[in-house]
MDAnalysis code that builds the backbone (N, CA, C; Angstrom):
import MDAnalysis as mda
import numpy as np

u = mda.Universe.empty(597, n_residues=199, atom_resindex=np.repeat(np.arange(199), 3), trajectory=True)
u.add_TopologyAttr("name", ["N", "CA", "C"] * 199)
u.add_TopologyAttr("resid", np.arange(1, 200))
u.add_TopologyAttr("resname", ["MET", "GLN", "PRO", "ILE", "GLU", "LEU", "ALA", "GLU", "LEU", "LEU", "THR", "SER", "GLN", "ALA", "ALA", "VAL", "LEU", "THR", "SER", "LEU", "VAL", "VAL", "ILE", "GLY", "LEU", "ILE", "LEU", "CYS", "PHE", "ILE", "GLY", "TYR", "LYS", "ILE", "PHE", "ARG", "VAL", "TYR", "SER", "ALA", "VAL", "ILE", "GLY", "LEU", "PHE", "ILE", "GLY", "GLN", "LEU", "VAL", "GLY", "ILE", "TYR", "ILE", "THR", "ILE", "ASN", "TYR", "TYR", "GLU", "ASN", "ALA", "LEU", "ILE", "VAL", "ILE", "LEU", "ALA", "SER", "ALA", "ILE", "VAL", "GLY", "ALA", "LEU", "LEU", "PHE", "ALA", "LEU", "ILE", "ASP", "GLU", "LEU", "GLY", "LEU", "ILE", "VAL", "THR", "GLY", "ALA", "ALA", "PHE", "GLY", "TYR", "PHE", "LEU", "GLY", "VAL", "TYR", "LEU", "LEU", "PRO", "GLU", "TYR", "GLN", "VAL", "TYR", "ALA", "PHE", "VAL", "LEU", "ALA", "ALA", "LEU", "PHE", "ALA", "LEU", "ILE", "ASN", "LEU", "PHE", "ILE", "GLU", "LYS", "PRO", "LEU", "THR", "VAL", "LEU", "ILE", "THR", "SER", "VAL", "ILE", "GLY", "ALA", "SER", "ALA", "ILE", "ALA", "LEU", "ALA", "VAL", "HIS", "MET", "GLY", "ILE", "THR", "GLY", "THR", "HIS", "ILE", "TYR", "ASP", "ILE", "LEU", "ASN", "ASP", "PRO", "LYS", "LYS", "VAL", "PHE", "ASP", "ALA", "ILE", "PHE", "SER", "ASN", "ALA", "TYR", "PHE", "ASP", "LEU", "LEU", "TRP", "PHE", "THR", "LEU", "VAL", "LEU", "THR", "GLY", "ILE", "ILE", "THR", "GLN", "TYR", "VAL", "THR", "HIS", "LYS", "GLU", "GLU", "ARG", "GLU", "GLU", "GLU", "GLU"])
u.atoms.positions = np.array([
    [-24.563, -12.275, -26.842],
    [-24.459, -11.020, -26.106],
    [-23.439, -10.105, -26.791],
    [-23.817, -8.860, -27.026],
    [-22.953, -7.884, -27.687],
    [-21.849, -7.418, -26.732],
    [-20.669, -6.998, -27.269],
    [-19.561, -6.526, -26.417],
    [-19.974, -5.392, -25.472],
    [-20.824, -4.479, -25.953],
    [-21.254, -3.355, -25.114],
    [-22.095, -3.864, -23.946],
    [-22.991, -4.811, -24.226],
    [-23.829, -5.385, -23.169],
    [-22.976, -6.125, -22.141],
    [-21.955, -6.852, -22.629],
    [-21.054, -7.575, -21.740],
    [-20.283, -6.595, -20.855],
    [-19.797, -5.501, -21.445],
    [-19.057, -4.488, -20.677],
    [-19.944, -3.864, -19.604],
    [-21.201, -3.603, -19.966],
    [-22.145, -3.020, -18.996],
    [-22.417, -3.991, -17.846],
    [-22.520, -5.286, -18.176],
    [-22.760, -6.308, -17.155],
    [-21.571, -6.407, -16.204],
    [-20.357, -6.420, -16.773],
    [-19.148, -6.567, -15.964],
    [-18.866, -5.349, -15.093],
    [-19.361, -4.173, -15.517],
    [-19.136, -2.952, -14.732],
    [-20.375, -2.542, -13.934],
    [-21.364, -3.428, -13.867],
    [-22.548, -3.124, -13.059],
    [-22.154, -3.081, -11.589],
    [-22.968, -2.384, -10.807],
    [-22.659, -2.215, -9.384],
    [-22.508, -3.566, -8.674],
    [-23.415, -4.491, -8.948],
    [-23.375, -5.807, -8.293],
    [-22.090, -6.562, -8.649],
    [-21.719, -6.553, -9.935],
    [-20.520, -7.264, -10.380],
    [-19.262, -6.652, -9.770],
    [-19.186, -5.315, -9.742],
    [-18.011, -4.622, -9.194],
    [-17.873, -4.890, -7.703],
    [-18.970, -4.763, -6.957],
    [-18.921, -4.977, -5.509],
    [-18.568, -6.422, -5.177],
    [-19.163, -7.364, -5.897],
    [-18.860, -8.782, -5.669],
    [-17.389, -9.067, -5.952],
    [-16.888, -8.530, -7.074],
    [-15.480, -8.733, -7.440],
    [-14.544, -8.153, -6.384],
    [-14.846, -6.939, -5.922],
    [-14.008, -6.309, -4.906],
    [-13.961, -7.128, -3.623],
    [-15.111, -7.630, -3.191],
    [-15.163, -8.410, -1.949],
    [-14.428, -9.743, -2.103],
    [-14.675, -10.458, -3.204],
    [-14.035, -11.760, -3.419],
    [-12.521, -11.606, -3.542],
    [-12.074, -10.668, -4.382],
    [-10.635, -10.434, -4.555],
    [-10.019, -9.960, -3.237],
    [-10.742, -9.082, -2.534],
    [-10.252, -8.583, -1.248],
    [-10.065, -9.701, -0.238],
    [-11.036, -10.608, -0.125],
    [-10.930, -11.723, 0.822],
    [-9.764, -12.650, 0.463],
    [-9.619, -12.935, -0.824],
    [-8.524, -13.814, -1.270],
    [-7.175, -13.198, -0.938],
    [-6.983, -11.919, -1.300],
    [-5.705, -11.265, -1.037],
    [-5.443, -11.110, 0.449],
    [-6.471, -10.739, 1.185],
    [-6.320, -10.472, 2.612],
    [-5.900, -11.722, 3.378],
    [-6.475, -12.881, 3.040],
    [-6.271, -14.068, 3.863],
    [-5.331, -15.119, 3.281],
    [-5.125, -15.125, 1.962],
    [-4.175, -16.095, 1.384],
    [-3.306, -15.447, 0.299],
    [-3.083, -14.144, 0.414],
    [-2.333, -13.419, -0.614],
    [-0.931, -13.946, -0.839],
    [-0.198, -14.234, 0.238],
    [1.178, -14.716, 0.088],
    [1.205, -16.126, -0.493],
    [0.264, -16.942, -0.070],
    [0.206, -18.345, -0.518],
    [-0.008, -18.434, -2.026],
    [-0.806, -17.532, -2.572],
    [-1.103, -17.581, -4.012],
    [-0.362, -16.475, -4.771],
    [0.822, -16.110, -4.254],
    [1.510, -14.965, -4.849],
    [1.846, -15.178, -6.322],
    [2.170, -16.397, -6.707],
    [2.499, -16.651, -8.119],
    [1.298, -16.357, -9.019],
    [0.099, -16.748, -8.574],
    [-1.128, -16.455, -9.335],
    [-1.375, -14.952, -9.352],
    [-1.231, -14.334, -8.176],
    [-1.403, -12.890, -8.038],
    [-0.434, -12.151, -8.964],
    [0.818, -12.615, -8.989],
    [1.838, -12.017, -9.850],
    [1.468, -12.165, -11.325],
    [0.942, -13.342, -11.702],
    [0.523, -13.576, -13.092],
    [-0.603, -12.638, -13.492],
    [-1.528, -12.375, -12.567],
    [-2.640, -11.449, -12.855],
    [-2.100, -10.035, -13.068],
    [-1.124, -9.633, -12.253],
    [-0.491, -8.323, -12.448],
    [0.126, -8.266, -13.843],
    [0.857, -9.330, -14.206],
    [1.477, -9.400, -15.530],
    [0.459, -9.341, -16.655],
    [-0.684, -9.998, -16.441],
    [-1.768, -9.981, -17.433],
    [-2.245, -8.541, -17.682],
    [-2.474, -7.801, -16.583],
    [-2.951, -6.427, -16.725],
    [-1.895, -5.517, -17.349],
    [-0.646, -5.690, -16.936],
    [0.427, -4.870, -17.516],
    [0.594, -5.207, -18.991],
    [0.558, -6.500, -19.319],
    [0.641, -6.912, -20.718],
    [-0.503, -6.359, -21.545],
    [-1.699, -6.346, -20.952],
    [-2.868, -5.798, -21.634],
    [-2.680, -4.309, -21.917],
    [-2.154, -3.574, -20.931],
    [-1.908, -2.134, -21.126],
    [-0.863, -1.896, -22.214],
    [0.186, -2.732, -22.220],
    [1.212, -2.622, -23.265],
    [0.587, -2.902, -24.633],
    [-0.274, -3.926, -24.697],
    [-0.956, -4.254, -25.953],
    [-1.833, -3.122, -26.446],
    [-2.545, -2.478, -25.526],
    [-3.394, -1.329, -25.902],
    [-2.532, -0.190, -26.428],
    [-1.391, 0.048, -25.763],
    [-0.474, 1.113, -26.201],
    [0.053, 0.826, -27.609],
    [0.467, -0.435, -27.826],
    [0.979, -0.820, -29.150],
    [-0.101, -0.654, -30.211],
    [-1.310, -1.079, -29.879],
    [-2.427, -0.986, -30.829],
    [-2.714, 0.465, -31.207],
    [-2.750, 1.323, -30.210],
    [-3.055, 2.738, -30.454],
    [-1.990, 3.401, -31.319],
    [-0.729, 3.056, -31.072],
    [0.362, 3.769, -31.730],
    [0.942, 3.103, -32.977],
    [0.914, 1.743, -33.029],
    [1.657, 1.107, -34.111],
    [0.900, 0.079, -34.943],
    [-0.145, -0.502, -34.395],
    [-0.730, -1.669, -35.047],
    [-2.233, -1.562, -35.043],
    [-2.877, -2.221, -35.975],
    [-4.319, -2.045, -36.080],
    [-5.137, -3.255, -35.658],
    [-4.548, -4.433, -35.642],
    [-5.308, -5.630, -35.269],
    [-5.333, -5.746, -33.741],
    [-6.230, -4.992, -33.136],
    [-6.245, -4.783, -31.691],
    [-6.365, -6.066, -30.879],
    [-7.322, -6.908, -31.204],
    [-7.612, -8.079, -30.379],
    [-6.411, -9.009, -30.270],
    [-5.779, -9.308, -31.389],
    [-4.635, -10.221, -31.390],
    [-3.483, -9.648, -30.584],
    [-3.166, -8.377, -30.800],
    [-2.043, -7.732, -30.099],
    [-2.296, -7.687, -28.601],
    [-3.483, -7.286, -28.196],
    [-3.798, -7.163, -26.762],
    [-3.779, -8.532, -26.087],
    [-4.385, -9.546, -26.729],
    [-4.391, -10.896, -26.162],
    [-2.977, -11.468, -26.052],
    [-2.200, -11.334, -27.108],
    [-0.824, -11.855, -27.105],
    [0.019, -11.163, -26.040],
    [-0.110, -9.857, -25.965],
    [0.649, -9.080, -24.990],
    [0.251, -9.440, -23.561],
    [-1.052, -9.625, -23.322],
    [-1.535, -9.995, -21.988],
    [-1.026, -11.378, -21.583],
    [-1.033, -12.335, -22.522],
    [-0.563, -13.693, -22.235],
    [0.934, -13.699, -21.939],
    [1.698, -12.965, -22.740],
    [3.149, -12.872, -22.511],
    [3.426, -12.252, -21.136],
    [2.708, -11.189, -20.805],
    [2.880, -10.546, -19.501],
    [2.565, -11.492, -18.362],
    [1.459, -12.234, -18.473],
    [1.064, -13.177, -17.418],
    [2.115, -14.268, -17.237],
    [2.597, -14.839, -18.344],
    [3.612, -15.890, -18.265],
    [4.916, -15.375, -17.670],
    [5.317, -14.194, -18.103],
    [6.563, -13.592, -17.617],
    [6.506, -13.362, -16.112],
    [5.406, -12.793, -15.639],
    [5.264, -12.500, -14.210],
    [5.080, -13.773, -13.384],
    [4.461, -14.801, -13.969],
    [4.285, -16.068, -13.251],
    [5.620, -16.793, -13.091],
    [6.487, -16.698, -14.104],
    [7.773, -17.385, -14.068],
    [8.838, -16.629, -13.283],
    [8.746, -15.310, -13.277],
    [9.747, -14.486, -12.572],
    [9.051, -13.757, -11.423],
    [9.078, -14.362, -10.244],
    [8.387, -13.805, -9.071],
    [8.839, -12.386, -8.737],
    [10.113, -12.101, -8.994],
    [10.661, -10.795, -8.638],
    [9.915, -9.642, -9.316],
    [9.400, -9.889, -10.525],
    [8.656, -8.839, -11.232],
    [7.389, -8.474, -10.456],
    [6.681, -9.485, -9.976],
    [5.477, -9.246, -9.176],
    [5.799, -8.538, -7.872],
    [6.922, -8.920, -7.251],
    [7.346, -8.280, -6.001],
    [7.663, -6.807, -6.220],
    [8.365, -6.513, -7.311],
    [8.742, -5.122, -7.609],
    [7.502, -4.269, -7.854],
    [6.601, -4.759, -8.692],
    [5.390, -3.987, -9.026],
    [4.500, -3.814, -7.795],
    [4.355, -4.881, -6.998],
    [3.535, -4.801, -5.789],
    [4.105, -3.788, -4.808],
    [5.404, -3.874, -4.574],
    [6.060, -2.921, -3.667],
    [5.961, -1.496, -4.170],
    [6.170, -1.311, -5.473],
    [6.113, 0.030, -6.059],
    [4.709, 0.625, -5.952],
    [3.692, -0.170, -6.248],
    [2.310, 0.316, -6.167],
    [1.955, 0.684, -4.733],
    [2.362, -0.173, -3.790],
    [2.087, 0.098, -2.373],
    [2.767, 1.396, -1.925],
    [4.046, 1.546, -2.264],
    [4.785, 2.753, -1.888],
    [4.209, 4.008, -2.510],
    [3.813, 3.894, -3.765],
    [3.246, 5.059, -4.462],
    [1.951, 5.521, -3.796],
    [1.032, 4.586, -3.564],
    [-0.252, 4.970, -2.964],
    [-0.096, 5.426, -1.516],
    [0.898, 4.867, -0.822],
    [1.186, 5.329, 0.541],
    [1.653, 6.784, 0.502],
    [2.516, 7.099, -0.474],
    [2.992, 8.469, -0.634],
    [1.879, 9.428, -1.006],
    [1.004, 8.997, -1.909],
    [-0.127, 9.834, -2.323],
    [-1.057, 10.102, -1.142],
    [-1.243, 9.078, -0.289],
    [-2.142, 9.234, 0.860],
    [-1.527, 10.119, 1.945],
    [-0.251, 9.878, 2.265],
    [0.392, 10.611, 3.351],
    [0.771, 12.037, 2.970],
    [1.252, 12.216, 1.744],
    [1.721, 13.532, 1.301],
    [1.131, 13.884, -0.064],
    [-0.177, 14.139, -0.125],
    [-0.817, 14.374, -1.430],
    [-0.300, 15.606, -2.164],
    [0.242, 16.595, -1.428],
    [0.729, 17.826, -2.082],
    [2.111, 17.641, -2.698],
    [2.828, 16.585, -2.270],
    [4.200, 16.380, -2.740],
    [4.292, 15.069, -3.515],
    [3.945, 15.123, -4.779],
    [3.878, 13.941, -5.646],
    [5.231, 13.241, -5.766],
    [6.312, 13.988, -5.697],
    [7.638, 13.405, -5.876],
    [7.939, 12.352, -4.813],
    [7.419, 12.551, -3.591],
    [7.669, 11.583, -2.526],
    [6.950, 10.258, -2.782],
    [5.864, 10.307, -3.509],
    [5.160, 9.072, -3.863],
    [6.054, 8.212, -4.761],
    [6.775, 8.837, -5.678],
    [7.685, 8.094, -6.557],
    [8.898, 7.576, -5.788],
    [9.371, 8.365, -4.831],
    [10.491, 7.930, -3.991],
    [10.090, 6.708, -3.172],
    [8.894, 6.771, -2.553],
    [8.405, 5.628, -1.769],
    [8.146, 4.415, -2.656],
    [7.680, 4.651, -3.880],
    [7.455, 3.539, -4.824],
    [8.768, 2.808, -5.089],
    [9.822, 3.549, -5.377],
    [11.128, 2.938, -5.638],
    [11.661, 2.227, -4.397],
    [11.490, 2.857, -3.243],
    [11.975, 2.286, -1.987],
    [11.282, 0.966, -1.660],
    [9.960, 0.954, -1.743],
    [9.216, -0.273, -1.423],
    [9.439, -1.362, -2.471],
    [9.634, -0.981, -3.728],
    [9.932, -1.974, -4.769],
    [11.232, -2.693, -4.437],
    [12.218, -1.930, -3.971],
    [13.522, -2.505, -3.620],
    [13.441, -3.338, -2.341],
    [12.789, -2.786, -1.331],
    [12.670, -3.481, -0.044],
    [11.914, -4.794, -0.191],
    [10.887, -4.809, -1.020],
    [10.071, -6.015, -1.189],
    [10.870, -7.181, -1.767],
    [11.951, -6.881, -2.464],
    [12.805, -7.940, -2.998],
    [13.603, -8.625, -1.888],
    [13.964, -7.868, -0.841],
    [14.840, -8.393, 0.199],
    [14.094, -8.943, 1.414],
    [12.943, -8.369, 1.729],
    [12.144, -8.922, 2.826],
    [10.775, -9.317, 2.266],
    [10.845, -10.276, 1.369],
    [9.691, -10.683, 0.559],
    [8.475, -11.087, 1.386],
    [8.644, -12.061, 2.292],
    [7.475, -12.615, 2.976],
    [6.753, -11.587, 3.855],
    [7.452, -10.942, 4.833],
    [6.710, -10.030, 5.720],
    [6.033, -8.879, 4.977],
    [6.754, -8.306, 4.010],
    [6.187, -7.159, 3.300],
    [5.060, -7.580, 2.364],
    [5.202, -8.738, 1.717],
    [4.144, -9.226, 0.829],
    [2.883, -9.571, 1.618],
    [3.056, -10.161, 2.789],
    [1.911, -10.456, 3.656],
    [1.221, -9.152, 4.048],
    [2.020, -8.162, 4.453],
    [1.459, -6.854, 4.837],
    [0.722, -6.204, 3.661],
    [1.380, -6.170, 2.499],
    [0.809, -5.490, 1.329],
    [-0.466, -6.176, 0.850],
    [-0.441, -7.506, 0.757],
    [-1.654, -8.200, 0.283],
    [-2.805, -8.041, 1.280],
    [-2.478, -8.026, 2.571],
    [-3.525, -7.808, 3.578],
    [-4.105, -6.406, 3.469],
    [-3.235, -5.419, 3.261],
    [-3.694, -4.028, 3.126],
    [-4.538, -3.853, 1.865],
    [-4.063, -4.406, 0.746],
    [-4.815, -4.276, -0.512],
    [-6.167, -4.985, -0.392],
    [-6.152, -6.188, 0.173],
    [-7.401, -6.940, 0.348],
    [-8.386, -6.216, 1.247],
    [-7.896, -5.723, 2.386],
    [-8.759, -4.987, 3.321],
    [-9.296, -3.720, 2.674],
    [-8.466, -3.054, 1.893],
    [-8.884, -1.818, 1.214],
    [-9.979, -2.102, 0.195],
    [-9.841, -3.211, -0.544],
    [-10.860, -3.580, -1.542],
    [-12.200, -3.862, -0.869],
    [-12.162, -4.564, 0.263],
    [-13.403, -4.888, 0.974],
    [-14.041, -3.626, 1.551],
    [-13.220, -2.783, 2.209],
    [-13.735, -1.538, 2.792],
    [-14.319, -0.631, 1.713],
    [-13.653, -0.579, 0.552],
    [-14.155, 0.223, -0.563],
    [-15.498, -0.313, -1.055],
    [-15.618, -1.638, -1.164],
    [-16.877, -2.254, -1.611],
    [-18.007, -1.935, -0.639],
    [-17.714, -2.011, 0.665],
    [-18.732, -1.707, 1.675],
    [-19.169, -0.248, 1.554],
    [-18.188, 0.646, 1.403],
    [-18.505, 2.070, 1.259],
    [-19.346, 2.327, 0.007],
    [-18.944, 1.717, -1.115],
    [-19.679, 1.893, -2.370],
    [-21.091, 1.341, -2.259],
    [-21.233, 0.204, -1.562],
    [-22.544, -0.400, -1.388],
    [-23.474, 0.462, -0.552],
    [-22.919, 1.092, 0.487],
    [-23.731, 1.926, 1.374],
    [-24.089, 3.264, 0.732],
    [-23.086, 3.895, 0.090],
    [-23.299, 5.244, -0.453],
    [-23.833, 5.252, -1.884],
    [-23.716, 4.102, -2.592],
    [-24.166, 4.061, -3.984],
    [-23.141, 4.608, -4.964],
    [-21.917, 4.862, -4.489],
    [-20.843, 5.321, -5.367],
    [-20.531, 4.238, -6.392],
    [-20.300, 4.636, -7.650],
    [-19.993, 3.667, -8.701],
    [-18.496, 3.658, -8.970],
    [-18.026, 2.584, -9.576],
    [-16.593, 2.425, -9.859],
    [-16.075, 3.545, -10.757],
    [-16.927, 4.081, -11.644],
    [-16.492, 5.165, -12.533],
    [-16.123, 6.412, -11.733],
    [-16.839, 6.649, -10.634],
    [-16.525, 7.801, -9.784],
    [-15.135, 7.653, -9.174],
    [-14.796, 6.420, -8.802],
    [-13.489, 6.147, -8.197],
    [-12.388, 6.250, -9.252],
    [-12.638, 5.688, -10.438],
    [-11.613, 5.698, -11.489],
    [-11.306, 7.108, -11.984],
    [-12.292, 7.989, -11.935],
    [-12.060, 9.373, -12.357],
    [-11.054, 10.080, -11.457],
    [-11.025, 9.712, -10.177],
    [-10.088, 10.312, -9.229],
    [-9.695, 9.253, -8.206],
    [-8.569, 8.529, -8.445],
    [-8.158, 7.444, -7.539],
    [-7.957, 7.891, -6.092],
    [-7.724, 9.180, -5.863],
    [-7.548, 9.659, -4.487],
    [-8.838, 9.508, -3.685],
    [-9.963, 9.368, -4.397],
    [-11.241, 9.157, -3.709],
    [-11.284, 7.812, -2.998],
    [-10.415, 6.885, -3.422],
    [-10.358, 5.574, -2.765],
    [-10.030, 5.761, -1.290],
    [-9.027, 6.598, -1.007],
    [-8.622, 6.831, 0.380],
    [-9.724, 7.531, 1.163],
    [-10.364, 8.501, 0.519],
    [-11.461, 9.207, 1.185],
    [-12.592, 8.243, 1.530],
    [-12.851, 7.289, 0.633],
    [-13.929, 6.319, 0.857],
    [-13.571, 5.342, 1.967],
    [-12.336, 4.819, 1.931],
    [-11.929, 3.806, 2.898],
    [-11.837, 4.382, 4.312],
    [-11.340, 5.607, 4.408],
    [-11.132, 6.210, 5.728],
    [-12.095, 7.368, 5.970],
    [-13.345, 7.209, 5.553],
    [-14.313, 8.311, 5.650],
    [-14.868, 8.511, 7.055],
    [-14.876, 7.465, 7.882],
    [-15.316, 7.633, 9.273],
    [-14.721, 6.527, 10.139],
    [-14.987, 6.598, 11.435],
    [-14.371, 5.673, 12.397],
    [-14.773, 4.218, 12.139],
    [-15.995, 3.981, 11.665],
    [-16.449, 2.617, 11.412],
    [-15.662, 1.966, 10.274],
    [-15.424, 2.739, 9.211],
    [-14.631, 2.223, 8.093],
    [-13.179, 2.033, 8.506],
    [-12.657, 2.952, 9.337],
    [-11.288, 2.805, 9.848],
    [-11.155, 1.503, 10.623],
    [-12.137, 1.245, 11.489],
    [-12.117, 0.033, 12.318],
    [-12.236, -1.220, 11.456],
    [-13.123, -1.199, 10.460],
    [-13.282, -2.329, 9.547],
    [-11.970, -2.609, 8.832],
    [-11.353, -1.560, 8.291],
    [-10.105, -1.712, 7.539],
    [-9.000, -2.267, 8.436],
    [-8.823, -1.667, 9.612],
    [-7.761, -2.089, 10.526],
    [-7.961, -3.536, 10.973],
    [-9.204, -3.904, 11.295],
    [-9.511, -5.274, 11.726],
    [-9.199, -6.286, 10.623],
    [-9.574, -5.948, 9.395],
    [-9.294, -6.845, 8.261],
    [-7.794, -6.997, 8.021],
    [-7.064, -5.883, 8.085],
    [-5.609, -5.944, 7.881],
    [-4.969, -6.828, 8.944],
    [-5.304, -6.588, 10.196],
    [-4.722, -7.358, 11.303],
    [-5.085, -8.836, 11.209],
    [-6.352, -9.126, 10.935],
    [-6.802, -10.514, 10.799],
    [-6.117, -11.192, 9.615],
    [-5.977, -10.456, 8.510],
    [-5.315, -11.003, 7.325],
    [-3.862, -11.353, 7.591],
    [-3.145, -10.461, 8.262],
    [-1.729, -10.710, 8.574],
    [-1.596, -11.942, 9.473],
    [-2.391, -11.993, 10.531],
    [-2.328, -13.124, 11.463],
    [-2.678, -14.437, 10.752],
    [-3.752, -14.414, 9.960],
    [-4.184, -15.619, 9.236],
    [-3.100, -16.116, 8.284],
    [-2.497, -15.200, 7.535],
    [-1.459, -15.597, 6.578],
    [-0.246, -16.184, 7.291],
    [0.165, -15.590, 8.406],
    [1.311, -16.117, 9.143],
    [1.021, -17.481, 9.757],
    [-0.158, -17.631, 10.344],
    [-0.527, -18.910, 10.958],
    [-0.606, -20.003, 9.895],
    [-1.243, -19.705, 8.754],
    [-1.369, -20.674, 7.661],
    [0.002, -21.093, 7.146],
    [0.885, -20.108, 6.947],
    [2.224, -20.399, 6.433],
    [3.020, -21.232, 7.441],
    [2.875, -20.904, 8.720],
    [3.594, -21.649, 9.767],
    [3.122, -23.100, 9.827],
    [1.807, -23.320, 9.744],
    [1.253, -24.670, 9.775],
    [1.723, -25.488, 8.572],
    [1.790, -24.853, 7.408],
    [2.246, -25.549, 6.196],
    [3.711, -25.956, 6.333],
    [4.531, -25.086, 6.900],
    [5.944, -25.398, 7.078],
    [6.134, -26.534, 8.075],
    [5.310, -26.541, 9.129],
    [5.404, -27.616, 10.125],
    [4.994, -28.956, 9.524],
    [3.984, -28.953, 8.648],
    [3.545, -30.186, 7.980],
    [4.627, -30.717, 7.043],
    [5.322, -29.801, 6.367],
    [6.381, -30.202, 5.442],
    [7.560, -30.829, 6.196],
    [7.837, -30.311, 7.403],
    [8.949, -30.837, 8.200],
    [8.573, -32.164, 8.834],
])
């Protein structure tokens, strides 16, 4: 299979929707439990972006640089949980700012810094909340894309469309809220049961 064919397969509507639903369910219901894996995936993507930047600006052997950079990022984030907490909190704060105050971009950066800091000190409750919100958002987005036929490229061209898609009507609002609430409760109950078994 040629790289172009593989890219087309991975970005097909079925593959994107399936990925969004599976990742959304995992994050929504066991996000805190698998935070180290989740953190490593964040590191992988950040490392990959750093590798692409290095390749574009300084180096020509793209595959080796991108792979090495992605692996280093994944290992770093897997070993140092705080990095995953900071990035997760910052991303959550930024998108919250963009959603609440789209005309004032500076507040999105302020909220990003604030949530990055807060997530370090109240790790469990905020991580449970954030993973549930991200998971519920991924599922709601997949449902919206499946119903309307919107493709991932449309969303990537303007990330603000994610919010419009997720909160486009009362049914999507209810789906999102129900998933967030169920995810938070499930994660807390699971964590509590595990702690009781350990004791």
